PyMOL commands that place a pseudoatom at each C-alpha (Angstrom):
pseudoatom trace, name=CA, resn=UNK, resi=1, chain=A, elem=C, hetatm=0, pos=[0.000, 0.000, 0.000]
pseudoatom trace, name=CA, resn=UNK, resi=2, chain=A, elem=C, hetatm=0, pos=[1.184, 3.496, -0.852]
pseudoatom trace, name=CA, resn=UNK, resi=3, chain=A, elem=C, hetatm=0, pos=[-0.220, 6.705, 0.624]
pseudoatom trace, name=CA, resn=UNK, resi=4, chain=A, elem=C, hetatm=0, pos=[0.245, 10.217, -0.732]
pseudoatom trace, name=CA, resn=UNK, resi=5, chain=A, elem=C, hetatm=0, pos=[-1.199, 13.350, 0.873]
pseudoatom trace, name=CA, resn=UNK, resi=6, chain=A, elem=C, hetatm=0, pos=[-1.263, 16.732, -0.809]
pseudoatom trace, name=CA, resn=UNK, resi=7, chain=A, elem=C, hetatm=0, pos=[-2.579, 19.866, 0.863]
pseudoatom trace, name=CA, resn=UNK, resi=8, chain=A, elem=C, hetatm=0, pos=[-4.738, 21.613, -1.740]
pseudoatom trace, name=CA, resn=UNK, resi=9, chain=A, elem=C, hetatm=0, pos=[-5.563, 24.865, 0.049]
pseudoatom trace, name=CA, resn=UNK, resi=10, chain=A, elem=C, hetatm=0, pos=[-3.510, 27.110, 2.297]
pseudoatom trace, name=CA, resn=UNK, resi=11, chain=A, elem=C, hetatm=0, pos=[-3.746, 28.080, 5.924]
pseudoatom trace, name=CA, resn=UNK, resi=12, chain=A, elem=C, hetatm=0, pos=[-3.832, 31.678, 4.657]
pseudoatom trace, name=CA, resn=UNK, resi=13, chain=A, elem=C, hetatm=0, pos=[-7.225, 30.869, 3.134]
pseudoatom trace, name=CA, resn=UNK, resi=14, chain=A, elem=C, hetatm=0, pos=[-8.417, 29.519, 6.492]
pseudoatom trace, name=CA, resn=UNK, resi=15, chain=A, elem=C, hetatm=0, pos=[-7.078, 32.550, 8.348]
pseudoatom trace, name=CA, resn=UNK, resi=16, chain=A, elem=C, hetatm=0, pos=[-8.881, 34.906, 5.999]
pseudoatom trace, name=CA, resn=UNK, resi=17, chain=A, elem=C, hetatm=0, pos=[-12.137, 32.984, 6.321]
pseudoatom trace, name=CA, resn=UNK, resi=18, chain=A, elem=C, hetatm=0, pos=[-11.819, 33.465, 10.092]
pseudoatom trace, name=CA, resn=UNK, resi=19, chain=A, elem=C, hetatm=0, pos=[-11.085, 37.153, 9.642]
pseudoatom trace, name=CA, resn=UNK, resi=20, chain=A, elem=C, hetatm=0, pos=[-14.154, 37.559, 7.418]
pseudoatom trace, name=CA, resn=UNK, resi=21, chain=A, elem=C, hetatm=0, pos=[-16.402, 36.200, 10.169]
pseudoatom trace, name=CA, resn=UNK, resi=22, chain=A, elem=C, hetatm=0, pos=[-15.234, 38.925, 12.575]
pseudoatom trace, name=CA, resn=UNK, resi=23, chain=A, elem=C, hetatm=0, pos=[-15.253, 41.732, 9.990]
pseudoatom trace, name=CA, resn=UNK, resi=24, chain=A, elem=C, hetatm=0, pos=[-11.465, 42.064, 9.629]
pseudoatom trace, name=CA, resn=UNK, resi=25, chain=A, elem=C, hetatm=0, pos=[-9.429, 42.639, 6.495]
pseudoatom trace, name=CA, resn=UNK, resi=26, chain=A, elem=C, hetatm=0, pos=[-7.616, 39.795, 4.824]
pseudoatom trace, name=CA, resn=UNK, resi=27, chain=A, elem=C, hetatm=0, pos=[-3.945, 39.204, 5.509]
pseudoatom trace, name=CA, resn=UNK, resi=28, chain=A, elem=C, hetatm=0, pos=[-1.371, 37.751, 3.162]
pseudoatom trace, name=CA, resn=UNK, resi=29, chain=A, elem=C, hetatm=0, pos=[0.445, 35.477, 5.568]
pseudoatom trace, name=CA, resn=UNK, resi=30, chain=A, elem=C, hetatm=0, pos=[0.566, 32.034, 7.075]
pseudoatom trace, name=CA, resn=UNK, resi=31, chain=A, elem=C, hetatm=0, pos=[-1.018, 32.020, 10.545]
pseudoatom trace, name=CA, resn=UNK, resi=32, chain=A, elem=C, hetatm=0, pos=[0.952, 31.011, 13.622]
pseudoatom trace, name=CA, resn=UNK, resi=33, chain=A, elem=C, hetatm=0, pos=[1.007, 27.457, 14.940]
pseudoatom trace, name=CA, resn=UNK, resi=34, chain=A, elem=C, hetatm=0, pos=[-0.865, 28.732, 17.987]
pseudoatom trace, name=CA, resn=UNK, resi=35, chain=A, elem=C, hetatm=0, pos=[-3.704, 29.952, 15.737]
pseudoatom trace, name=CA, resn=UNK, resi=36, chain=A, elem=C, hetatm=0, pos=[-3.733, 26.617, 13.894]
pseudoatom trace, name=CA, resn=UNK, resi=37, chain=A, elem=C, hetatm=0, pos=[-3.914, 24.636, 17.146]
pseudoatom trace, name=CA, resn=UNK, resi=38, chain=A, elem=C, hetatm=0, pos=[-6.777, 26.765, 18.442]
pseudoatom trace, name=CA, resn=UNK, resi=39, chain=A, elem=C, hetatm=0, pos=[-8.731, 26.461, 15.212]
pseudoatom trace, name=CA, resn=UNK, resi=40, chain=A, elem=C, hetatm=0, pos=[-8.214, 22.704, 14.933]
pseudoatom trace, name=CA, resn=UNK, resi=41, chain=A, elem=C, hetatm=0, pos=[-9.209, 22.246, 18.571]
pseudoatom trace, name=CA, resn=UNK, resi=42, chain=A, elem=C, hetatm=0, pos=[-12.307, 24.446, 18.266]
pseudoatom trace, name=CA, resn=UNK, resi=43, chain=A, elem=C, hetatm=0, pos=[-13.354, 22.964, 14.901]
pseudoatom trace, name=CA, resn=UNK, resi=44, chain=A, elem=C, hetatm=0, pos=[-14.901, 26.268, 13.831]
pseudoatom trace, name=CA, resn=UNK, resi=45, chain=A, elem=C, hetatm=0, pos=[-16.296, 26.325, 10.294]
pseudoatom trace, name=CA, resn=UNK, resi=46, chain=A, elem=C, hetatm=0, pos=[-13.268, 27.944, 8.550]
pseudoatom trace, name=CA, resn=UNK, resi=47, chain=A, elem=C, hetatm=0, pos=[-11.389, 24.696, 9.284]
pseudoatom trace, name=CA, resn=UNK, resi=48, chain=A, elem=C, hetatm=0, pos=[-13.381, 23.192, 6.423]
pseudoatom trace, name=CA, resn=UNK, resi=49, chain=A, elem=C, hetatm=0, pos=[-11.490, 25.497, 4.062]
pseudoatom trace, name=CA, resn=UNK, resi=50, chain=A, elem=C, hetatm=0, pos=[-8.319, 23.450, 4.620]
pseudoatom trace, name=CA, resn=UNK, resi=51, chain=A, elem=C, hetatm=0, pos=[-8.484, 20.739, 1.962]
pseudoatom trace, name=CA, resn=UNK, resi=52, chain=A, elem=C, hetatm=0, pos=[-6.389, 17.712, 1.059]
pseudoatom trace, name=CA, resn=UNK, resi=53, chain=A, elem=C, hetatm=0, pos=[-6.154, 14.985, -1.553]
pseudoatom trace, name=CA, resn=UNK, resi=54, chain=A, elem=C, hetatm=0, pos=[-5.379, 11.666, 0.118]
pseudoatom trace, name=CA, resn=UNK, resi=55, chain=A, elem=C, hetatm=0, pos=[-4.441, 8.940, -2.342]
pseudoatom trace, name=CA, resn=UNK, resi=56, chain=A, elem=C, hetatm=0, pos=[-4.209, 5.330, -1.207]
pseudoatom trace, name=CA, resn=UNK, resi=57, chain=A, elem=C, hetatm=0, pos=[-2.878, 2.859, -3.776]
pseudoatom trace, name=CA, resn=UNK, resi=58, chain=A, elem=C, hetatm=0, pos=[-3.174, -0.921, -3.644]
pseudoatom trace, name=CA, resn=UNK, resi=59, chain=A, elem=C, hetatm=0, pos=[-5.953, -0.975, -1.054]
pseudoatom trace, name=CA, resn=UNK, resi=60, chain=A, elem=C, hetatm=0, pos=[-8.116, -4.082, -0.546]
pseudoatom trace, name=CA, resn=UNK, resi=61, chain=A, elem=C, hetatm=0, pos=[-11.568, -3.468, -2.018]
pseudoatom trace, name=CA, resn=UNK, resi=62, chain=A, elem=C, hetatm=0, pos=[-13.405, -4.237, 1.223]
pseudoatom trace, name=CA, resn=UNK, resi=63, chain=A, elem=C, hetatm=0, pos=[-11.390, -1.605, 3.149]
pseudoatom trace, name=CA, resn=UNK, resi=64, chain=A, elem=C, hetatm=0, pos=[-12.124, 0.956, 0.454]
pseudoatom trace, name=CA, resn=UNK, resi=65, chain=A, elem=C, hetatm=0, pos=[-15.828, 0.122, 0.931]
pseudoatom trace, name=CA, resn=UNK, resi=66, chain=A, elem=C, hetatm=0, pos=[-15.572, 0.968, 4.648]
pseudoatom trace, name=CA, resn=UNK, resi=67, chain=A, elem=C, hetatm=0, pos=[-13.958, 4.326, 3.874]
pseudoatom trace, name=CA, resn=UNK, resi=68, chain=A, elem=C, hetatm=0, pos=[-16.669, 5.060, 1.293]
pseudoatom trace, name=CA, resn=UNK, resi=69, chain=A, elem=C, hetatm=0, pos=[-19.287, 5.028, 4.072]
pseudoatom trace, name=CA, resn=UNK, resi=70, chain=A, elem=C, hetatm=0, pos=[-18.171, 8.539, 5.006]
pseudoatom trace, name=CA, resn=UNK, resi=71, chain=A, elem=C, hetatm=0, pos=[-19.746, 11.304, 2.953]
pseudoatom trace, name=CA, resn=UNK, resi=72, chain=A, elem=C, hetatm=0, pos=[-19.643, 14.666, 4.739]
pseudoatom trace, name=CA, resn=UNK, resi=73, chain=A, elem=C, hetatm=0, pos=[-16.732, 16.858, 3.673]
pseudoatom trace, name=CA, resn=UNK, resi=74, chain=A, elem=C, hetatm=0, pos=[-15.206, 14.401, 1.241]
pseudoatom trace, name=CA, resn=UNK, resi=75, chain=A, elem=C, hetatm=0, pos=[-15.454, 13.038, -2.268]
pseudoatom trace, name=CA, resn=UNK, resi=76, chain=A, elem=C, hetatm=0, pos=[-14.177, 9.633, -3.343]
pseudoatom trace, name=CA, resn=UNK, resi=77, chain=A, elem=C, hetatm=0, pos=[-12.564, 8.667, -6.615]
pseudoatom trace, name=CA, resn=UNK, resi=78, chain=A, elem=C, hetatm=0, pos=[-11.889, 4.938, -7.000]
pseudoatom trace, name=CA, resn=UNK, resi=79, chain=A, elem=C, hetatm=0, pos=[-10.326, 2.851, -9.724]
pseudoatom trace, name=CA, resn=UNK, resi=80, chain=A, elem=C, hetatm=0, pos=[-12.883, 0.848, -11.643]
pseudoatom trace, name=CA, resn=UNK, resi=81, chain=A, elem=C, hetatm=0, pos=[-13.304, -2.898, -11.502]
pseudoatom trace, name=CA, resn=UNK, resi=82, chain=A, elem=C, hetatm=0, pos=[-15.109, -3.028, -14.859]
pseudoatom trace, name=CA, resn=UNK, resi=83, chain=A, elem=C, hetatm=0, pos=[-13.646, -5.931, -16.834]
pseudoatom trace, name=CA, resn=UNK, resi=84, chain=A, elem=C, hetatm=0, pos=[-13.765, -3.939, -20.086]
pseudoatom trace, name=CA, resn=UNK, resi=85, chain=A, elem=C, hetatm=0, pos=[-11.498, -1.339, -18.477]
pseudoatom trace, name=CA, resn=UNK, resi=86, chain=A, elem=C, hetatm=0, pos=[-9.197, -3.453, -16.312]
pseudoatom trace, name=CA, resn=UNK, resi=87, chain=A, elem=C, hetatm=0, pos=[-8.612, -6.322, -18.763]
pseudoatom trace, name=CA, resn=UNK, resi=88, chain=A, elem=C, hetatm=0, pos=[-8.088, -8.557, -15.735]
pseudoatom trace, name=CA, resn=UNK, resi=89, chain=A, elem=C, hetatm=0, pos=[-9.813, -11.500, -17.363]
pseudoatom trace, name=CA, resn=UNK, resi=90, chain=A, elem=C, hetatm=0, pos=[-12.138, -11.745, -14.342]
pseudoatom trace, name=CA, resn=UNK, resi=91, chain=A, elem=C, hetatm=0, pos=[-15.785, -10.838, -14.167]
pseudoatom trace, name=CA, resn=UNK, resi=92, chain=A, elem=C, hetatm=0, pos=[-17.011, -8.761, -11.266]
pseudoatom trace, name=CA, resn=UNK, resi=93, chain=A, elem=C, hetatm=0, pos=[-18.541, -11.941, -9.843]
pseudoatom trace, name=CA, resn=UNK, resi=94, chain=A, elem=C, hetatm=0, pos=[-15.109, -13.545, -9.772]
pseudoatom trace, name=CA, resn=UNK, resi=95, chain=A, elem=C, hetatm=0, pos=[-13.241, -10.680, -8.115]
pseudoatom trace, name=CA, resn=UNK, resi=96, chain=A, elem=C, hetatm=0, pos=[-12.379, -11.373, -4.470]
pseudoatom trace, name=CA, resn=UNK, resi=97, chain=A, elem=C, hetatm=0, pos=[-13.212, -8.814, -1.768]
pseudoatom trace, name=CA, resn=UNK, resi=98, chain=A, elem=C, hetatm=0, pos=[-9.506, -8.258, -1.243]
pseudoatom trace, name=CA, resn=UNK, resi=99, chain=A, elem=C, hetatm=0, pos=[-8.875, -7.339, -4.887]
pseudoatom trace, name=CA, resn=UNK, resi=100, chain=A, elem=C, hetatm=0, pos=[-6.715, -4.226, -4.878]
pseudoatom trace, name=CA, resn=UNK, resi=101, chain=A, elem=C, hetatm=0, pos=[-8.042, -0.804, -5.866]
pseudoatom trace, name=CA, resn=UNK, resi=102, chain=A, elem=C, hetatm=0, pos=[-6.698, 2.701, -5.557]
pseudoatom trace, name=CA, resn=UNK, resi=103, chain=A, elem=C, hetatm=0, pos=[-8.629, 5.700, -4.350]
pseudoatom trace, name=CA, resn=UNK, resi=104, chain=A, elem=C, hetatm=0, pos=[-8.301, 9.414, -3.796]
pseudoatom trace, name=CA, resn=UNK, resi=105, chain=A, elem=C, hetatm=0, pos=[-10.232, 11.028, -1.002]
pseudoatom trace, name=CA, resn=UNK, resi=106, chain=A, elem=C, hetatm=0, pos=[-10.713, 14.769, -1.522]
pseudoatom trace, name=CA, resn=UNK, resi=107, chain=A, elem=C, hetatm=0, pos=[-11.255, 15.811, 2.110]
pseudoatom trace, name=CA, resn=UNK, resi=108, chain=A, elem=C, hetatm=0, pos=[-11.406, 18.863, 4.259]
pseudoatom trace, name=CA, resn=UNK, resi=109, chain=A, elem=C, hetatm=0, pos=[-9.733, 18.969, 7.672]
pseudoatom trace, name=CA, resn=UNK, resi=110, chain=A, elem=C, hetatm=0, pos=[-13.009, 18.504, 9.563]
pseudoatom trace, name=CA, resn=UNK, resi=111, chain=A, elem=C, hetatm=0, pos=[-13.782, 15.366, 7.575]
pseudoatom trace, name=CA, resn=UNK, resi=112, chain=A, elem=C, hetatm=0, pos=[-10.346, 13.941, 8.402]
pseudoatom trace, name=CA, resn=UNK, resi=113, chain=A, elem=C, hetatm=0, pos=[-11.039, 14.437, 12.120]
pseudoatom trace, name=CA, resn=UNK, resi=114, chain=A, elem=C, hetatm=0, pos=[-14.497, 12.885, 11.770]
pseudoatom trace, name=CA, resn=UNK, resi=115, chain=A, elem=C, hetatm=0, pos=[-13.328, 9.829, 9.828]
pseudoatom trace, name=CA, resn=UNK, resi=116, chain=A, elem=C, hetatm=0, pos=[-10.511, 9.317, 12.336]
pseudoatom trace, name=CA, resn=UNK, resi=117, chain=A, elem=C, hetatm=0, pos=[-12.979, 9.139, 15.217]
pseudoatom trace, name=CA, resn=UNK, resi=118, chain=A, elem=C, hetatm=0, pos=[-14.627, 6.065, 13.665]
pseudoatom trace, name=CA, resn=UNK, resi=119, chain=A, elem=C, hetatm=0, pos=[-11.848, 4.370, 11.718]
pseudoatom trace, name=CA, resn=UNK, resi=120, chain=A, elem=C, hetatm=0, pos=[-9.300, 4.487, 14.563]
pseudoatom trace, name=CA, resn=UNK, resi=121, chain=A, elem=C, hetatm=0, pos=[-11.905, 3.019, 16.934]
pseudoatom trace, name=CA, resn=UNK, resi=122, chain=A, elem=C, hetatm=0, pos=[-11.163, -0.545, 18.025]
pseudoatom trace, name=CA, resn=UNK, resi=123, chain=A, elem=C, hetatm=0, pos=[-14.649, -1.542, 16.837]
pseudoatom trace, name=CA, resn=UNK, resi=124, chain=A, elem=C, hetatm=0, pos=[-13.537, -0.846, 13.258]
pseudoatom trace, name=CA, resn=UNK, resi=125, chain=A, elem=C, hetatm=0, pos=[-11.930, -3.781, 11.459]
pseudoatom trace, name=CA, resn=UNK, resi=126, chain=A, elem=C, hetatm=0, pos=[-8.271, -4.051, 12.544]
pseudoatom trace, name=CA, resn=UNK, resi=127, chain=A, elem=C, hetatm=0, pos=[-7.111, -3.787, 8.929]
pseudoatom trace, name=CA, resn=UNK, resi=128, chain=A, elem=C, hetatm=0, pos=[-9.130, -0.590, 8.471]
pseudoatom trace, name=CA, resn=UNK, resi=129, chain=A, elem=C, hetatm=0, pos=[-7.652, 0.825, 11.675]
pseudoatom trace, name=CA, resn=UNK, resi=130, chain=A, elem=C, hetatm=0, pos=[-4.180, 0.045, 10.332]
pseudoatom trace, name=CA, resn=UNK, resi=131, chain=A, elem=C, hetatm=0, pos=[-4.876, 1.742, 6.985]
pseudoatom trace, name=CA, resn=UNK, resi=132, chain=A, elem=C, hetatm=0, pos=[-6.337, 4.852, 8.575]
pseudoatom trace, name=CA, resn=UNK, resi=133, chain=A, elem=C, hetatm=0, pos=[-3.506, 5.036, 11.121]
pseudoatom trace, name=CA, resn=UNK, resi=134, chain=A, elem=C, hetatm=0, pos=[-1.071, 4.901, 8.198]
pseudoatom trace, name=CA, resn=UNK, resi=135, chain=A, elem=C, hetatm=0, pos=[-2.988, 7.815, 6.621]
pseudoatom trace, name=CA, resn=UNK, resi=136, chain=A, elem=C, hetatm=0, pos=[-2.693, 9.834, 9.856]
pseudoatom trace, name=CA, resn=UNK, resi=137, chain=A, elem=C, hetatm=0, pos=[1.017, 8.977, 10.133]
pseudoatom trace, name=CA, resn=UNK, resi=138, chain=A, elem=C, hetatm=0, pos=[1.501, 10.320, 6.601]
pseudoatom trace, name=CA, resn=UNK, resi=139, chain=A, elem=C, hetatm=0, pos=[-0.648, 13.368, 7.417]
pseudoatom trace, name=CA, resn=UNK, resi=140, chain=A, elem=C, hetatm=0, pos=[1.685, 14.085, 10.346]
pseudoatom trace, name=CA, resn=UNK, resi=141, chain=A, elem=C, hetatm=0, pos=[4.439, 14.769, 7.778]
pseudoatom trace, name=CA, resn=UNK, resi=142, chain=A, elem=C, hetatm=0, pos=[2.253, 17.412, 6.078]
pseudoatom trace, name=CA, resn=UNK, resi=143, chain=A, elem=C, hetatm=0, pos=[0.095, 18.811, 8.916]
pseudoatom trace, name=CA, resn=UNK, resi=144, chain=A, elem=C, hetatm=0, pos=[1.249, 17.619, 12.364]
pseudoatom trace, name=CA, resn=UNK, resi=145, chain=A, elem=C, hetatm=0, pos=[-1.184, 19.876, 14.236]
pseudoatom trace, name=CA, resn=UNK, resi=146, chain=A, elem=C, hetatm=0, pos=[-4.149, 18.389, 12.392]
pseudoatom trace, name=CA, resn=UNK, resi=147, chain=A, elem=C, hetatm=0, pos=[-2.784, 14.861, 12.808]
pseudoatom trace, name=CA, resn=UNK, resi=148, chain=A, elem=C, hetatm=0, pos=[-2.664, 15.359, 16.589]
pseudoatom trace, name=CA, resn=UNK, resi=149, chain=A, elem=C, hetatm=0, pos=[-6.436, 15.969, 16.567]
pseudoatom trace, name=CA, resn=UNK, resi=150, chain=A, elem=C, hetatm=0, pos=[-7.141, 12.678, 14.787]
pseudoatom trace, name=CA, resn=UNK, resi=151, chain=A, elem=C, hetatm=0, pos=[-8.083, 10.293, 17.579]
pseudoatom trace, name=CA, resn=UNK, resi=152, chain=A, elem=C, hetatm=0, pos=[-10.573, 7.539, 18.392]
pseudoatom trace, name=CA, resn=UNK, resi=153, chain=A, elem=C, hetatm=0, pos=[-14.116, 8.579, 19.244]
pseudoatom trace, name=CA, resn=UNK, resi=154, chain=A, elem=C, hetatm=0, pos=[-13.755, 7.536, 22.900]
pseudoatom trace, name=CA, resn=UNK, resi=155, chain=A, elem=C, hetatm=0, pos=[-10.741, 9.836, 23.297]
pseudoatom trace, name=CA, resn=UNK, resi=156, chain=A, elem=C, hetatm=0, pos=[-12.433, 12.659, 21.383]
pseudoatom trace, name=CA, resn=UNK, resi=157, chain=A, elem=C, hetatm=0, pos=[-15.618, 12.443, 23.460]
pseudoatom trace, name=CA, resn=UNK, resi=158, chain=A, elem=C, hetatm=0, pos=[-14.130, 11.353, 26.771]
pseudoatom trace, name=CA, resn=UNK, resi=159, chain=A, elem=C, hetatm=0, pos=[-16.336, 8.253, 26.906]
pseudoatom trace, name=CA, resn=UNK, resi=160, chain=A, elem=C, hetatm=0, pos=[-17.181, 5.324, 24.648]
pseudoatom trace, name=CA, resn=UNK, resi=161, chain=A, elem=C, hetatm=0, pos=[-20.381, 5.907, 22.659]
pseudoatom trace, name=CA, resn=UNK, resi=162, chain=A, elem=C, hetatm=0, pos=[-20.422, 2.428, 21.081]
pseudoatom trace, name=CA, resn=UNK, resi=163, chain=A, elem=C, hetatm=0, pos=[-23.435, 0.162, 21.629]
pseudoatom trace, name=CA, resn=UNK, resi=164, chain=A, elem=C, hetatm=0, pos=[-21.079, -2.748, 22.231]
pseudoatom trace, name=CA, resn=UNK, resi=165, chain=A, elem=C, hetatm=0, pos=[-17.867, -1.209, 23.643]
pseudoatom trace, name=CA, resn=UNK, resi=166, chain=A, elem=C, hetatm=0, pos=[-14.507, -2.909, 23.203]
pseudoatom trace, name=CA, resn=UNK, resi=167, chain=A, elem=C, hetatm=0, pos=[-13.371, -2.180, 26.771]
pseudoatom trace, name=CA, resn=UNK, resi=168, chain=A, elem=C, hetatm=0, pos=[-10.532, 0.168, 25.819]
pseudoatom trace, name=CA, resn=UNK, resi=169, chain=A, elem=C, hetatm=0, pos=[-12.165, 3.060, 27.694]
pseudoatom trace, name=CA, resn=UNK, resi=170, chain=A, elem=C, hetatm=0, pos=[-11.703, 1.120, 30.922]
pseudoatom trace, name=CA, resn=UNK, resi=171, chain=A, elem=C, hetatm=0, pos=[-7.904, 0.949, 30.587]
pseudoatom trace, name=CA, resn=UNK, resi=172, chain=A, elem=C, hetatm=0, pos=[-5.089, 3.086, 31.932]
pseudoatom trace, name=CA, resn=UNK, resi=173, chain=A, elem=C, hetatm=0, pos=[-3.813, 3.539, 28.376]
pseudoatom trace, name=CA, resn=UNK, resi=174, chain=A, elem=C, hetatm=0, pos=[-7.148, 5.188, 27.485]
pseudoatom trace, name=CA, resn=UNK, resi=175, chain=A, elem=C, hetatm=0, pos=[-6.894, 7.528, 30.491]
pseudoatom trace, name=CA, resn=UNK, resi=176, chain=A, elem=C, hetatm=0, pos=[-3.311, 8.416, 29.517]
pseudoatom trace, name=CA, resn=UNK, resi=177, chain=A, elem=C, hetatm=0, pos=[-4.396, 9.004, 25.895]
pseudoatom trace, name=CA, resn=UNK, resi=178, chain=A, elem=C, hetatm=0, pos=[-7.173, 11.355, 27.031]
pseudoatom trace, name=CA, resn=UNK, resi=179, chain=A, elem=C, hetatm=0, pos=[-4.684, 13.353, 29.082]
pseudoatom trace, name=CA, resn=UNK, resi=180, chain=A, elem=C, hetatm=0, pos=[-2.305, 13.583, 26.126]
pseudoatom trace, name=CA, resn=UNK, resi=181, chain=A, elem=C, hetatm=0, pos=[-5.139, 14.640, 23.790]
pseudoatom trace, name=CA, resn=UNK, resi=182, chain=A, elem=C, hetatm=0, pos=[-6.312, 17.360, 26.166]
pseudoatom trace, name=CA, resn=UNK, resi=183, chain=A, elem=C, hetatm=0, pos=[-2.840, 18.947, 26.363]
for i in range(1, 183): cmd.bond("trace and resi %d" % i, "trace and resi %d" % (i + 1))
show_as sticks, trace
zoom trace
């Protein structure tokens, strides 16, 4: 599997969206890390102006299907499995669920946080957790402040909202992770 992340829009755009909401003039500059941390933490609407293309190559089809469940703040572009296009010699009925596809997720920062809450959860399939954690690890190279906000739902909320919890929220590691997240 190969992951590539490209930031499409600038933090300057986000800053100026914030400034518009409080009737201030635009600035032509990158905001401070302190500003970025506050905006990511608050999740105010201008955060949605920060956009990324996340490309995952050689992804098992069934994991791609789990990621396609998300629809707010993202668009999905997936390689076809049409036999007339792939020339694989297999019909769609013959393709296994772990046949490899590639996809690009066009996502805003809020969507990345939201997807992380569910796909890093221990109730998600372990393979899906691994893929999404690899995405966040790659995101850390591009936007470390945003990556720090990408946590499991139980850490984000401070309790487990799952109908059938995994038990992680009863562990010391969970309590330590909450403390780290709140810093």
